[in-house]
N, C-alpha and C positions, 0 to 999 in steps of 0.2 A: 362194262367200261363206264367210268364216271362221266357225267354230263360235262360238256364244255361250258365255259363262261357264257357263251352265246345262248346255249340251251337253257341254262339256269335262269338267266335274266328274262328270256322270252317267256318261260313258263311262269315265273313270278308275276310278270306284268299281264299275262293273259289267262291266269288261273289254271295253268297246266301243272303237271306233277314235278315240282322242283325237289331235287335231292337235298339241297342245302340252302341256307341264306346266301345272299349275294354280298359283294364287297365293293365299296367305292369311297372316294373322298377327294378333297381338293386342297392340298397344302398350298399356301401362298408361294409365289416365286421367291419372296424374301425368306420364307421359311426354309425352302430347299437350299438356298445359298448359305443360310446359317448352319444348316445340318451338314454341309460339306465339311465344315470345321470340326464336326462331331463324328465324322467317319462315313457320311453318305457318299455313294459313288458318283463319279463324274465320267464324262466322255468328251472327246475332241470333236468339234463340229466345224465344218467348213462354211464360211459366210462370205457375203459380197457386200462391199460398202462403196458408195460413189467416190469417196475420197481415198480410203485405204486400199480399194481393190479387193482381191480375194485374200482371205486370211483364215487361220484356224483359231478357235477359242475353246477353252475348257468350260463345259456346262454341266450342271447336275443332270443325271439320268432322269427322264420323265417319271413322275411319281407313279403313274398308272403301270408303267413297265416294271419299275423296281419292286413295287409292292404287289404286283399281279392283280390289279383291280379287274373286275369283271366288265365294267362299262368304260368305253373310251370315246370321247368326242373326236370326230374326224372332219368337221367342216360345217358348212351351212351359214357361215357369217358373211352374207353378201351385203353390199353397201346399200343401206336404207335411207341415207340422207338425201334430201331433194337434189342438192348440188353434188353430183357424183365426184368422189375423189378430192373434194375440196377440204383444204386445211390451211388456215391463215395463222402464222405465228405472230402474235401480238407483242409478247414480251418474254424475255428469258433471263434467268440467272443460273448460277451453279446449282441451285437447289430446286428450281421449278421452272415450268413454262406455262404461258397462257396461250391457248389456241382456240380459234373459232372454227366450228364445224360447218358442214354443208346445210344445216338448218338455221344458221345464223347465231348459234349459241356459243358463248365463250366460257371456257373452263380452265381452272388452274390445276395443273398436274404436278405432283412431286416426282422428282427424278430418281431418288434413291430409296424410296419406300413405297409400299403398296398402300392403297386407301382410296376412298371415294374422292373424286375431284371437287374442288370448290366452285360453286356457281358464281360467275362474275357478271355476265351480261347476256341479254336475249333480244333478238330482233323480231322474232315471230310473236308479236304481242297483240295481234287482232286478227279477226277473220279476214278482213280486207287484205292485210299483208300476206297471210297464208294463201289466199286465192290468187293474188297478183304475182308473188315472188317465188313461191315454193310448190304449190299444188301442181302446176303444169308439168313439172319435171318428174312426176311420179305416175304418169298416166300410160307409159309405154314400157314394154319389157326390154331390158337392156342387158344383153349377154356380158357386156364389159363390167357389170357390177358383180359378177359371180366368179369366184376362183374355182373353176371346174376341175382343173388339173390337181390342185391340192386336195380337194375332196375325194377325187377318184383314187389318188395314191394312198391317202389315209384309209379309205375304205378297203382297198385291196390288202394293205398291210395288216389291218386289224382282223379282217376275215381270215387271213392266213394264220393269225395267232389264235383264232377261235374266240375272239372277244365280241361282245355285243356293242356294235359300232353305231353311234348316233350323230345326227346333225342337230345343231343347236343355234338358237338366235333369240334376241330380244323381240318383243312384239309391241303392240300399240301403247301400253301403259308406260313402259320405259322409254319408248320413242317420243311420247309427248313430253316427258320430263326433260329429255335431252334436246328438245326442240323449242318449247315455249317456256320452260322453267316451271317450278312449283307454284309460284304465286299466280301467274297467268292461267296455268292449267286448272287450279282449284277454283279460281273465280269463274272460269269458262264452263267448268262442269256444272256449276250452279246457275250461271246467268246466261250462258249461250250454248245449251246442249245441242243445238243444231250444228254449230261449228264442230263440236266433239264428234257427233255422228258422221259428219262429212270427212273429218280427219281420219276417223277409224275406218270408214268405208274405203277411202282411197288407199290407205296403208294395208288393209286386209286384202284387197284385190291385188295390190302390188306384191305382197308377201306370197300369196298363193301362186301367182304367175311365175315368180322367180324360183319358187320351190319346184314347180313343174319343170322348169328349165333344168334345175339342178338334178332332179330325178332322171330326166331324159338323157343328160349328157355325162353325168358323173356316176350314176347308178343309185340303187335303192339302199338306204341304210336299214338298220334293224329297228330304229325308232327315232323319235324326235324329243328334244329337250327344249322347253320354252321358258325363258328367263324373264320373269315379271315380278318384281318386288312390290307386293301390295300392302305391306304393313310395316310398322316400326315396333318399338319395344312394347307398347301397351295397347295399341289399337291398329285397326286397318287405317290406311291413309284417307279413306272416305267411307261413307256408310254402305252397308250391304245393298240397300235400296238403290243407291246411285250406281254402284257396280253392276247390279242386275239390269239396270235400264241402259247404261251407256257403254259398258265394257264387256260383260260376259256374253252377250249375243254374238260378238265377233270371235270370242274364244271358242264358243260352241261351233261356229261356222268353220274355223280352221281345224278344230279337232275332228269334225266330220270329214273334212277334206283329207286329213292324214289317215283317218280310219278307212277311207275309201281305197287306200293303197295297202291296207292291212298293217299299218304302222301304229304301235302304241305311243302315247304321248305323256311325257312327264312334265308337270308344272313345278318350276322352281320359284318359290316366293319366300323371301326372307321376312323376318318380323313376325308379328302375331297373325295367325292364319285362322284361328278357331271360328270366328264369325263368318268367314267366307266358305267354310267347308261345304255347306249345302249347295252353294253356287258351283263350286269346283266339281262336285259329284254330278250335278245336273248337266254341266257343260260336257261331261263325258271323259274327263281326264282319267288316265289309267293309273297314274302314280303321282305322289306328292313328295316334294323335297324342299327344305331340310328340316322343318318343324323345330325352330329354335326354342330351347327350354327357357332361356333367360327372357324370352319375349312372352312367356306365359302359355306356350303350347304344351300339351300333355300327350305324348306319343301313345301311351297305353289307352287313354281315353279315345283318341282318334281311332285306334285299332278296334276297340270295342264297338264304336258307333258306325264306322265306315269300312271295316275290314273286308266286308263282302263286296265292296264297290272299288276300293283303292288298294294298290300296293304302296308301301312306304319306303323311302330312301332317306336314311338319316335319323335324326332325333336323339343322338347320343350327346349328352352335354359335354362340350369341348373342355369345360373347366376341370373335368375329371382327369383328362390327359395332362393338363397344365400343372397339376399338383406334383407330378413325378413320383407319387406314392404308389408303388407297385401293388401293394396289398389292396388299396382302394380301387385302383384301376381294375384289377382282377375281379374284385367283388362286384363292381358296377357293370363291367362288361357282361359278366355272367347274368346279372340281374336283368339287364336289358334283353339279352338273348332269350333267357327263359321266360321272361314276361311276354315277349312277342310270340314265342312258341305256345304258351298257355292260351293265348287269345286266337290261335290259328291264323296269325297274320302272315301276309306275304311281305317279306322285309329284306332290304339291302342294308347291311351294317355300314353306317357312316356317321360322321359327326353332324351336329345340328347347325353347323356353319363351316366355314373354311378352317383349316388348321393354321393357326398363327404362329409367330415366332416365340410365343409363350410356351409352346410344347417342344420338348426335346425329341430328337431322333430316337433315342433309346425308349422313351415313354410311349411314343406312337407305335414303334415296332413291337413293343411288349403287348400293347393293347390288341394288335392284330394277331399276335401269337395266341393270345387267350381266345380271341374270336375263332380262330381256326380249330382250336380244341373242341369247340362247342357248336360249330356252325351247322351240323347235320340235323335235318328234320327227323 
């Protein structure tokens, strides 16, 4: 009997005998909506709105379900903002909204398209403000921050479907950016490392405590996905030395925590990753995603250097799918698959970033057809 998705991914991440490569990806919501016009399936979903009341709406079928991905996220996104449930609407138009979060940071969000929000304003601009206005709110476990029921239902549904179900969340790096902003964060990394250590200590304790609550009340997932974008197109956002001193000790601590429950941990970091690989391996992560090609990452080189330590999820250049050239797509998909097999790599086929609206439904489906022809080890 063929291995289930859950068995395949578990074995890939724990060095067990996997029959085939895994499959995963993350088309944007905008992409799925665009694909509906190209024949992508939809389903009717019942929703509740404070003004409309209960109503039904046609939505794209979830990509993980339609494409039969092996990994599915089922929860873990508890409220890590100091002021729980806080959202202040500052300004709104037909195109965008500006909202302030529970760490005092204001962002501009586009209504009708995906993308990174624009940084507008930050209140957490000093250690004094952190200690006075925000730190005290993160010192206690608060069950009201965790959507236990949603995680429990998601976990049960994906277990029944035989999928590898994971909890996922941001951690300290992304939370600093969402709290104090890039300028204050980078200045403080260099000039006030004591504040950074305190910020990270408080959030790490908070993170672990609420994951314990989630495990106890919702159940154990198959693994954890940590979302921390450490790089941009050409470089890491800060030096490996600074990451080693101020960030990665806390990564290692939470990885050890998850490992104590027998859970493998995937690190998602967009942008250039190459210079951080030794730190990622030393911290004990089990897998890495997504290895952006256009940021200078080389999947084959990573597999040659660290294939005995890491599994890899992604690394396929999305620009290949965007060409719509089936001959090119076939050639490149086979090249990636054979290249990882030749290197004895533990690999989950996925793009090197999300699937944007530049890729058609037909092209992406064709790429997955080619993958399935060649996925067996």
